[in-house]
BAFIZA-874893 format. One record per residue: residue in three letters; x, y negated, z of N, C-alpha, C, O in turn; residue number from 1; chain. Coordinates in pm, 1 decimal, padded with zeros to 6 digits. Atoms other than C-alpha are relative to their C-alpha. Layout:
SITE  rest      n.xx      n.yy      n.zz     ca.xx     ca.yy     ca.zz      c.xx      c.yy      c.zz      o.xx      o.yy      o.zz   nr  kette
SITE   ALA         X         Y         Z         X         Y         Z         X         Y         Z         X         Y         Z  NUM      A
...
// end
This chain:
SITE  rest      n.xx      n.yy      n.zz     ca.xx     ca.yy     ca.zz      c.xx      c.yy      c.zz      o.xx      o.yy      o.zz   nr  kette
SITE   UNK   00002.0  -00117.1  -00080.6   11029.7  -07528.4   15056.8   00117.5  -00001.8   00097.2   00225.5  -00053.1   00067.6    1      A
SITE   UNK  -00101.7  -00006.3  -00103.0   11223.8  -07466.7   15372.4   00037.8   00147.0   00020.1  -00048.7   00233.7   00031.7    2      A
SITE   UNK  -00047.1  -00136.6  -00018.6   11437.4  -07157.6   15414.7   00026.3   00021.9   00148.2   00102.4  -00052.9   00209.6    3      A
SITE   UNK  -00015.1  -00032.8  -00141.5   11416.4  -07000.8   15762.1   00121.8   00088.6   00020.1   00178.4   00139.9  -00076.5    4      A
SITE   UNK  -00116.3  -00082.8  -00032.4   11695.6  -06810.8   15942.2  -00021.1   00146.9  -00036.6   00073.3   00217.1  -00072.6    5      A
SITE   UNK   00026.2  -00140.9   00028.5   11524.9  -06478.4   15886.8  -00015.5   00027.4  -00149.4  -00043.4   00140.7  -00188.7    6      A
SITE   UNK   00004.0  -00019.9   00144.0   11522.6  -06531.1   15511.7  -00132.5  -00034.5  -00063.7  -00139.9  -00039.5  -00186.5    7      A
SITE   UNK   00129.4   00033.9   00058.8   11156.1  -06623.6   15464.9  -00005.2  -00148.1  -00033.7   00068.7  -00229.5   00021.6    8      A
SITE   UNK   00015.6   00140.7   00037.8   11048.0  -06943.8   15303.4  -00135.9  -00049.0   00047.8  -00231.8   00027.0   00061.2    9      A
SITE   UNK   00122.0   00060.4  -00053.8   10786.3  -07182.0   15429.8  -00019.6  -00134.1  -00067.4   00076.5  -00207.9  -00089.2   10      A
SITE   UNK   00028.2   00131.9   00057.6   10616.4  -07479.5   15272.3   00016.0  -00105.2   00108.1  -00014.1  -00080.3   00224.8   11      A
SITE   UNK  -00028.3   00103.6  -00099.4   10707.3  -07803.8   15441.7  -00126.8  -00063.8   00056.5  -00124.6  -00110.7   00170.3   12      A
SITE   UNK   00120.1   00067.8  -00048.1   10353.4  -07938.9   15473.5  -00103.2   00089.1   00066.0  -00206.8   00040.2   00111.2   13      A
SITE   UNK   00102.2  -00089.3  -00055.3   10173.3  -07633.5   15601.3   00019.5   00015.5   00150.5   00125.2   00057.1   00198.0   14      A
SITE   UNK   00002.1  -00017.8  -00145.6   10089.5  -07633.8   15967.6  -00129.3   00068.5   00036.0  -00230.5   00054.7  -00032.7   15      A
SITE   UNK   00120.2  -00067.0  -00045.3   09844.7  -07427.8   16152.3  -00073.9  -00092.6   00096.2  -00017.0  -00136.4   00196.1   16      A
SITE   UNK   00079.3   00086.7  -00086.5   09566.0  -07636.8   16305.7  -00055.7   00079.7   00116.8  -00100.0   00193.2   00099.1   17      A
SITE   UNK   00055.1  -00072.9  -00115.4   09457.2  -07542.4   16656.7  -00151.4   00010.8  -00011.9  -00217.7  -00078.6  -00064.5   18      A
SITE   UNK   00144.5  -00018.2   00000.6   09108.9  -07404.6   16693.0  -00057.4  -00062.0   00126.1  -00035.2  -00013.5   00237.0   19      A
SITE   UNK   00056.1   00072.5  -00113.7   08922.6  -07644.9   16914.0  -00140.8   00045.9   00033.7  -00184.9   00029.4   00147.4   20      A
SITE   UNK   00141.1  -00030.6  -00020.6   08570.7  -07512.7   16874.7  -00028.4   00149.1   00015.7  -00143.1   00191.5   00001.4   21      A
SITE   UNK   00023.5  -00142.7  -00015.3   08618.2  -07142.9   16933.9   00034.6   00072.4  -00127.7   00101.4   00016.7  -00214.9   22      A
SITE   UNK  -00033.5  -00079.0   00118.3   08642.7  -06870.3   16675.9  -00091.1  -00038.0  -00116.1  -00188.2  -00112.0  -00100.1   23      A
SITE   UNK   00077.0   00030.5   00120.9   08508.2  -06887.0   16324.2  -00136.3   00068.1   00000.2  -00220.6   00036.1  -00083.6   24      A
SITE   UNK   00127.3  -00070.9  -00005.2   08221.1  -06655.1   16421.5  -00105.9  -00076.8   00079.6  -00215.9  -00025.1   00099.2   25      A
SITE   UNK   00097.9   00079.3  -00072.8   08046.8  -06931.5   16619.8   00000.3   00022.3   00149.7  -00091.9  -00021.6   00218.5   26      A
SITE   UNK  -00007.8  -00023.3  -00144.0   08154.0  -06820.3   16964.6   00052.8  -00124.9   00067.8   00149.2  -00185.3   00020.7   27      A
SITE   UNK  -00046.9   00114.0  -00076.7   08192.0  -07098.2   17218.4   00084.7   00045.5   00116.5   00075.6   00159.8   00161.3   28      A
SITE   UNK  -00081.7  -00035.7  -00115.5   08439.7  -07106.6   17498.1  -00082.8  -00013.3   00127.4  -00180.4  -00088.2   00131.5   29      A
SITE   UNK   00073.0   00002.7  -00127.6   08322.7  -07051.2   17854.0   00002.9  -00140.1   00061.0  -00095.6  -00183.4   00120.8   30      A
SITE   UNK  -00011.8   00135.4  -00055.4   08448.6  -07397.1   17956.0  -00101.0  -00096.1  -00060.4  -00155.4  -00181.6   00009.5   31      A
SITE   UNK   00096.8   00086.9   00068.1   08226.0  -07566.3   17698.9  -00141.6   00026.6   00050.7  -00217.6  -00066.6   00077.2   32      A
SITE   UNK   00133.7  -00036.2  -00049.6   07916.6  -07376.7   17812.2  -00017.0  -00045.6   00144.4  -00122.4  -00097.0   00181.8   33      A
SITE   UNK   00004.8   00042.9  -00140.2   07997.9  -07446.5   18177.1  -00016.2  -00151.5   00009.9  -00094.3  -00200.0   00091.8   34      A
SITE   UNK   00010.2   00146.6  -00000.9   08043.5  -07818.9   18106.4  -00140.4  -00044.6  -00040.8  -00196.6  -00135.1   00020.8   35      A
SITE   UNK   00135.6   00035.5   00043.8   07711.2  -07837.5   17920.5  -00101.1   00030.2   00110.5  -00192.8  -00048.4   00134.4   36      A
SITE   UNK   00089.1  -00035.5  -00110.6   07537.9  -07658.2   18208.6   00014.2  -00098.3   00116.1  -00085.0  -00137.4   00177.5   37      A
SITE   UNK  -00025.3   00096.5  -00108.0   07699.3  -07892.0   18461.8  -00062.9  -00135.4  -00031.5  -00120.2  -00198.5   00057.4   38      A
SITE   UNK   00060.7   00127.2   00040.8   07585.2  -08199.9   18266.1  -00152.0   00009.2   00009.0  -00216.6  -00086.7   00051.1   39      A
SITE   UNK   00145.2  -00017.5  -00007.5   07230.3  -08061.5   18244.6  -00048.6  -00002.2   00144.9  -00150.3  -00064.9   00174.7   40      A
SITE   UNK   00038.5  -00001.8  -00141.9   07213.8  -07995.1   18620.7   00013.4  -00139.6   00060.0  -00074.4  -00183.7   00134.2   41      A
SITE   UNK  -00018.2   00136.1  -00051.3   07354.4  -08340.9   18700.6  -00110.2  -00092.9  -00050.8  -00159.0  -00177.8   00023.8   42      A
SITE   UNK   00108.7   00081.8   00054.7   07096.3  -08499.8   18469.5  -00132.6   00028.4   00068.1  -00209.7  -00063.8   00094.6   43      A
SITE   UNK   00123.8  -00038.5  -00068.3   06812.8  -08306.8   18634.4  -00005.9  -00059.4   00140.6  -00108.8  -00113.0   00181.6   44      A
SITE   UNK  -00005.1   00055.4  -00136.3   06921.8  -08411.8   18984.3  -00013.5  -00151.3  -00004.2  -00088.5  -00208.9   00074.5   45      A
SITE   UNK   00007.6   00146.0   00011.1   06972.2  -08774.1   18878.3  -00141.4  -00045.1  -00034.3  -00190.6  -00142.8   00022.2   46      A
SITE   UNK   00136.4   00034.4   00039.2   06629.5  -08784.3   18713.7  -00094.2   00006.6   00120.4  -00177.3  -00082.2   00139.1   47      A
SITE   UNK   00087.3  -00014.6  -00116.1   06460.8  -08658.0   19031.6   00025.6  -00105.2   00106.7  -00065.7  -00137.3   00182.9   48      A
SITE   UNK  -00029.1   00103.6  -00097.8   06635.2  -08921.2   19244.5  -00026.0  -00140.6  -00054.0  -00052.7  -00232.0   00024.0   49      A
SITE   UNK   00019.1   00133.0   00058.5   06597.1  -09213.4   19002.3  -00146.4  -00043.2   00007.3  -00173.9  -00160.8   00031.1   50      A
SITE   UNK   00142.2   00036.1   00003.1   06215.5  -09202.2   18987.0  -00046.9  -00063.6   00130.5  -00113.8  -00166.8   00123.9   51      A
SITE   UNK   00043.0   00068.6  -00122.7   06156.0  -09280.2   19358.8   00062.0  -00138.8   00016.0  -00004.3  -00230.3   00064.9   52      A
SITE   UNK  -00062.9   00132.0  -00009.6   06406.9  -09567.9   19343.9  -00060.9  -00097.2  -00099.7  -00074.5  -00215.8  -00069.8   53      A
SITE   UNK   00067.3   00085.5   00097.6   06242.0  -09702.6   19029.5  -00135.8  -00044.9   00054.5  -00170.9  -00162.4   00043.7   54      A
SITE   UNK   00129.6   00036.1  -00057.6   05900.2  -09690.9   19199.8   00016.2  -00096.9   00116.2  -00065.9  -00187.1   00133.2   55      A
SITE   UNK  -00026.7   00093.5  -00109.4   06047.6  -09864.0   19505.7   00022.7  -00141.3  -00054.2  -00036.3  -00237.0  -00004.0   56      A
SITE   UNK  -00026.6   00132.7   00057.1   06180.9  -10151.6   19293.4  -00124.0  -00060.3  -00064.8  -00149.1  -00180.0  -00051.4   57      A
SITE   UNK   00121.5   00050.9   00063.6   05858.4  -10181.3   19095.5  -00103.3  -00040.4   00105.7  -00170.8  -00142.2   00090.5   58      A
SITE   UNK   00093.5   00031.5  -00109.1   05649.3  -10174.6   19416.0   00039.6  -00130.3   00068.5  -00045.2  -00215.2   00096.1   59      A
SITE   UNK  -00047.8   00122.1  -00064.9   05865.1  -10441.9   19576.4  -00019.4  -00122.5  -00090.4  -00054.8  -00230.1  -00042.2   60      A
SITE   UNK   00021.7   00110.6   00093.7   05846.9  -10658.8   19262.7  -00147.3  -00038.9  -00006.9  -00181.3  -00157.2  -00011.3   61      A
SITE   UNK   00144.9   00026.6   00004.3   05469.0  -10624.7   19250.6  -00046.5  -00072.5   00125.1  -00130.5  -00162.1   00117.8   62      A
SITE   UNK   00034.2   00071.3  -00124.2   05443.4  -10729.5   19615.7   00053.8  -00142.3  -00003.1  -00012.4  -00234.3   00044.9   63      A
SITE   UNK  -00058.6   00134.2   00007.4   05673.9  -11025.2   19550.0  -00084.5  -00092.3  -00087.0  -00090.2  -00212.7  -00062.2   64      A
SITE   UNK   00088.8   00080.5   00085.1   05435.4  -11142.8   19276.9  -00120.5  -00050.5   00077.8  -00167.6  -00161.4   00052.5   65      A
SITE   UNK   00122.1   00037.7  -00070.8   05141.8  -11152.4   19519.4   00024.7  -00090.3   00120.3  -00068.0  -00156.7   00166.5   66      A
SITE   UNK  -00028.3   00074.3  -00123.5   05317.5  -11321.2   19815.0  -00042.3  -00147.0  -00007.4  -00109.2  -00193.9   00084.6   67      A
SITE   UNK   00038.3   00142.3   00000.2   05272.3  -11684.8   19703.5  -00150.6  -00024.5  -00000.8  -00196.4  -00127.7   00048.1   68      A
SITE   UNK   00143.5   00020.4   00013.0   04901.4  -11637.0   19635.2  -00078.6   00043.3   00123.8  -00192.3   00000.1   00142.5   69      A
SITE   UNK   00071.2  -00052.9  -00115.5   04809.8  -11457.2   19958.2   00043.4  -00063.5   00130.8   00005.5  -00013.7   00236.8   70      A
SITE   UNK  -00053.0   00060.6  -00122.1   04982.4  -11687.1   20208.9  -00107.6  -00057.5   00090.8  -00085.4  -00069.1   00211.3   71      A
SITE   UNK   00108.0   00057.0  -00081.5   04651.3  -11837.7   20327.2  -00106.3   00102.3   00036.2  -00208.1   00066.2   00095.3   72      A
SITE   UNK   00097.7  -00105.1  -00028.3   04467.5  -11506.7   20358.5   00030.3   00062.9   00136.3   00144.2   00057.4   00182.8   73      A
SITE   UNK  -00024.6  -00067.8  -00127.9   04422.8  -11317.2   20686.0   00090.0   00122.8  -00019.4   00097.1   00179.5  -00128.4   74      A
SITE   UNK  -00095.7  -00110.8   00006.0   04676.1  -11044.5   20767.3  -00066.6   00131.4  -00043.4  -00006.7   00209.4  -00117.5   75      A
SITE   UNK   00069.4  -00124.0   00038.1   04417.3  -10764.5   20731.1  -00025.2   00006.3  -00150.4  -00012.9   00112.5  -00211.4   76      A
SITE   UNK   00024.5   00005.6   00142.5   04332.5  -10877.8   20378.7   00127.8   00029.0  -00077.6   00126.3   00104.9  -00174.5   77      A
SITE   UNK  -00129.4  -00020.4   00066.4   04699.7  -10888.6   20277.2   00045.6   00145.0   00017.3   00099.6   00205.6  -00075.3   78      A
SITE   UNK  -00038.1  -00138.7  -00026.6   04761.3  -10550.8   20439.8  -00074.5   00094.9  -00094.1  -00014.4   00186.7  -00150.0   79      A
SITE   UNK   00078.5  -00083.9   00091.3   04481.0  -10393.3   20237.2   00045.8  -00018.6  -00144.3   00047.6   00077.2  -00221.7   80      A
SITE   UNK  -00049.8   00024.2   00135.6   04613.5  -10558.3   19920.9   00130.4   00075.3  -00025.0   00151.2   00128.2  -00134.2   81      A
SITE   UNK  -00125.9  -00074.7   00013.1   04957.8  -10403.0   19983.1  -00028.7   00149.3  -00012.4   00034.8   00217.8  -00092.6   82      A
SITE   UNK   00037.2  -00142.0   00008.9   04798.4  -10061.3   20039.1  -00055.2   00031.7  -00138.6  -00025.2   00137.0  -00194.8   83      A
SITE   UNK   00054.0  -00019.9   00135.2   04608.6  -10100.6   19709.8   00110.5  -00003.0  -00105.4   00106.0   00073.6  -00201.7   84      A
SITE   UNK  -00112.5   00004.3   00093.4   04929.4  -10194.6   19527.9   00078.4   00131.2   00008.3   00125.3   00182.8  -00093.2   85      A
SITE   UNK  -00069.7  -00127.7  -00017.4   05091.0  -09882.7   19674.7  -00065.6   00113.1  -00076.8   00002.5   00203.9  -00124.3   86      A
SITE   UNK   00071.1  -00104.0   00075.1   04822.3  -09670.5   19510.2   00038.8  -00000.4  -00147.5   00034.3   00103.8  -00212.9   87      A
SITE   UNK  -00045.0   00008.7   00139.1   04944.0  -09795.6   19170.8   00127.6   00081.0  -00022.1   00154.9   00125.5  -00133.6   88      A
SITE   UNK  -00127.4  -00071.6   00008.9   05276.8  -09624.2   19246.2  -00005.1   00134.8   00072.2   00098.0   00186.8   00114.8   89      A
SITE   UNK   00021.6  -00131.2  -00064.4   05131.4  -09302.9   19396.3   00050.1   00003.0   00143.8   00101.9   00104.7   00189.8   90      A
SITE   UNK  -00036.4   00006.7  -00141.5   05202.7  -09417.5   19752.1  -00128.2   00002.2   00082.4  -00219.1  -00077.5   00058.9   91      A
SITE   UNK   00114.6  -00002.2  -00091.1   04952.9  -09324.4   20019.5   00045.8  -00065.3   00129.3   00095.8   00001.0   00220.2   92      A
SITE   UNK  -00042.9   00077.5  -00116.8   05023.7  -09597.6   20271.9  -00112.1  -00005.6   00102.4  -00229.4  -00019.7   00068.0   93      A
SITE   UNK   00094.2   00014.7  -00110.6   04855.8  -09606.6   20610.1   00017.1  -00140.1   00057.0   00124.2  -00199.3   00043.9   94      A
SITE   UNK  -00011.3   00135.8  -00054.9   04779.9  -09936.5   20785.3   00115.4  -00017.1   00099.1   00170.9  -00126.5   00110.1   95      A
SITE   UNK  -00111.1   00014.6  -00094.1   05043.5  -09861.4   21051.1   00136.2  -00004.1  -00070.0   00236.5  -00036.9  -00006.7   96      A
SITE   UNK  -00124.6   00008.5   00075.6   05309.3  -09841.5   20776.6   00021.4  -00138.1  -00061.6   00129.4  -00167.0  -00113.3   97      A
SITE   UNK  -00006.6   00132.5   00061.5   05235.9  -10196.6   20658.6  -00019.0  -00105.1   00109.1  -00125.0  -00113.4   00171.1   98      A
SITE   UNK   00008.8   00107.1  -00099.5   05311.5  -10488.5   20889.6   00001.7  -00134.6  -00072.6   00091.2  -00162.9  -00152.3   99      A
SITE   UNK   00013.9   00128.6   00067.8   05198.4  -10833.9   20778.7  -00008.0  -00110.4   00104.5  -00081.9  -00100.0   00202.4  100      A
SITE   UNK   00007.2   00120.3  -00083.8   05260.2  -11170.0   20944.6  -00029.4  -00118.5  -00090.5   00040.3  -00142.4  -00189.2  101      A
SITE   UNK   00034.7   00120.9   00073.6   05091.4  -11483.2   20816.0   00030.1  -00117.0   00091.8  -00032.2  -00133.5   00196.6  102      A
SITE   UNK  -00038.2   00117.4  -00077.7   05255.6  -11798.0   20944.5  -00052.9  -00122.7  -00073.6   00015.4  -00180.9  -00157.9  103      A
SITE   UNK   00069.1   00106.1   00071.9   05010.0  -12064.8   20832.8   00065.6  -00135.0   00010.9   00072.7  -00208.3  -00087.7  104      A
SITE   UNK  -00061.4   00132.5  -00016.3   05185.8  -12367.4   20979.0   00130.3  -00011.6  -00079.5   00163.2  -00118.7  -00130.5  105      A
SITE   UNK  -00126.2   00002.3   00074.6   05514.0  -12273.4   20815.0  -00019.4   00035.5  -00147.1   00075.3   00034.4  -00225.8  106      A
SITE   UNK   00033.1  -00033.6   00138.1   05336.5  -12172.7   20494.3   00078.9   00122.3  -00047.2   00130.6   00124.5  -00158.9  107      A
SITE   UNK  -00079.6  -00118.9   00029.3   05503.7  -11829.2   20504.8  -00081.8   00127.4   00017.2  -00179.3   00132.0   00092.3  108      A
SITE   UNK   00059.4  -00132.5  -00008.9   05404.9  -11467.8   20459.9   00114.2   00101.2   00008.0   00205.0   00099.5  -00075.1  109      A
SITE   UNK  -00103.5  -00101.7  -00019.2   05617.9  -11177.7   20586.4  -00066.1   00137.4  -00008.0  -00163.4   00165.3   00062.1  110      A
SITE   UNK   00054.3  -00134.7   00018.5   05551.3  -10821.6   20474.3   00112.1   00101.1   00020.8   00217.3   00092.4  -00042.5  111      A
SITE   UNK  -00092.4  -00111.6  -00022.7   05732.6  -10513.8   20606.1  -00075.8   00129.7  -00023.6  -00183.2   00151.2   00032.6  112      A
SITE   UNK   00061.0  -00128.7   00030.5   05652.2  -10170.0   20469.2   00107.1   00107.3   00021.3   00225.0   00085.8  -00007.1  113      A
SITE   UNK  -00090.9  -00112.9  -00012.5   05807.1  -09834.8   20553.3  -00072.7   00124.9  -00047.7  -00182.7   00155.9  -00002.0  114      A
SITE   UNK   00058.5  -00124.5   00049.7   05739.0  -09514.6   20363.5   00111.9   00095.0  -00040.7   00227.0   00054.6  -00057.5  115      A
SITE   UNK  -00097.8  -00101.5   00039.3   05912.9  -09191.9   20268.1  -00046.6   00071.0  -00125.7  -00166.3   00082.8  -00152.0  116      A
SITE   UNK   00025.6  -00083.1   00117.5   05936.5  -08991.4   19948.9   00089.7   00122.4   00010.9   00205.6   00111.6   00051.0  117      A
SITE   UNK  -00076.2  -00123.6  -00006.7   06049.5  -08630.3   19931.3   00039.1   00043.5  -00140.6  -00045.1   00054.4  -00229.8  118      A
SITE   UNK  -00052.0  -00050.2   00127.2   06269.3  -08512.2   19645.9   00024.5   00149.0   00019.1   00103.7   00189.8   00104.1  119      A
SITE   UNK  -00011.8  -00144.7  -00011.5   06236.9  -08138.0   19596.5   00074.0   00055.7  -00121.1   00028.7   00043.6  -00234.9  120      A
SITE   UNK  -00077.3  -00069.5   00101.5   06501.5  -07952.4   19401.0  -00012.6   00149.8   00028.0  -00057.7   00186.7   00136.4  121      A
SITE   UNK   00020.2  -00143.5  -00022.3   06506.0  -07572.9   19359.4   00059.3   00054.4   00130.9  -00002.4   00139.1   00195.5  122      A
SITE   UNK  -00062.0  -00052.7  -00121.3   06745.1  -07513.0   19651.2   00027.3  -00107.3   00103.9   00103.7  -00084.3   00197.7  123      A
SITE   UNK  -00031.2   00111.1  -00089.4   06742.5  -07848.5   19829.5  -00118.6  -00095.6   00004.4  -00179.1  -00125.7  -00098.4  124      A
SITE   UNK   00105.1   00100.1  -00018.1   06486.6  -08091.2   19970.8   00058.1  -00115.9   00079.6   00121.4  -00096.2   00183.3  125      A
SITE   UNK  -00054.1   00118.3  -00065.8   06576.4  -08447.3   20065.8  -00110.9  -00104.0   00015.3  -00188.2  -00127.4  -00077.6  126      A
SITE   UNK   00099.3   00103.7  -00026.1   06359.2  -08716.9   20224.4   00066.6  -00136.8  -00007.8   00164.6  -00163.6   00061.7  127      A
SITE   UNK  -00049.5   00136.9   00015.6   06421.3  -09076.0   20116.1  -00091.6  -00093.3   00076.8  -00213.8  -00080.7   00068.5  128      A
SITE   UNK   00077.6   00098.4  -00074.2   06309.3  -09361.1   20341.8   00020.5  -00136.6  -00064.5   00133.6  -00181.1  -00084.4  129      A
SITE   UNK  -00004.7   00132.0   00062.2   06223.7  -09694.9   20183.0  -00062.5  -00100.9   00095.0  -00163.5  -00072.8   00159.6  130      A
SITE   UNK   00049.1   00105.8  -00088.8   06173.8  -10020.3   20374.6  -00000.8  -00133.7  -00074.3   00088.5  -00216.0  -00054.3  131      A
SITE   UNK   00006.9   00130.0   00066.0   06066.6  -10306.2   20149.2  -00033.2  -00109.5   00102.5  -00118.9  -00091.8   00189.1  132      A
SITE   UNK   00022.8   00115.3  -00088.2   06079.7  -10642.4   20327.9  -00009.7  -00123.8  -00089.6   00079.7  -00151.8  -00169.5  133      A
SITE   UNK   00018.8   00120.9   00080.2   05941.9  -10959.2   20173.2  -00035.5  -00116.8   00090.5  -00118.3  -00105.4   00180.9  134      A
SITE   UNK   00032.5   00125.3  -00066.0   05938.1  -11312.4   20302.9  -00020.6  -00100.9  -00109.8   00066.7  -00120.3  -00194.4  135      A
SITE   UNK   00026.0   00094.1   00107.9   05777.3  -11571.7   20085.8  -00075.9  -00122.1   00045.6  -00142.3  -00122.5   00149.2  136      A
SITE   UNK   00073.7   00124.3  -00022.8   05639.6  -11920.2   20074.8  -00078.7  -00031.9  -00127.4  -00059.5   00030.4  -00231.8  137      A
SITE   UNK   00079.7   00040.5   00116.1   05394.5  -12088.9   19842.6   00086.5  -00077.2  -00098.4   00193.9  -00126.8  -00064.5  138      A
SITE   UNK  -00073.5   00076.1   00102.5   05505.4  -12250.7   19520.7  -00001.3  -00146.5   00033.9   00055.0  -00227.4  -00039.8  139      A
// end
């Protein structure tokens, strides 16, 4: 035991632990609730922006798979194939959004696509523009 100046005694090992989680009645601090709300809003916004970028990468990968096999096909056929692939990813592509060049002598195929996706949040709307470009040759 330790004797204090005011005459009281105190055990040497007893310390008061700080309350980190609020009161014993289950009340949370405002900072904790605010942080949880901020993380939830950030996750919601990130989720809405990640999906269009994921579809862009998947669409571009799918087009890259077809490039070696379509190098000898006419440009109109390849253009329609790209539009059909876009439907797999909920893209409504118009023929003027898809530019295809078939260079038969060089054994090359060049595909340029441009499309937009709109991300709508409760108080904000943003338009994303994607421009996949593929140049490929046969195996």
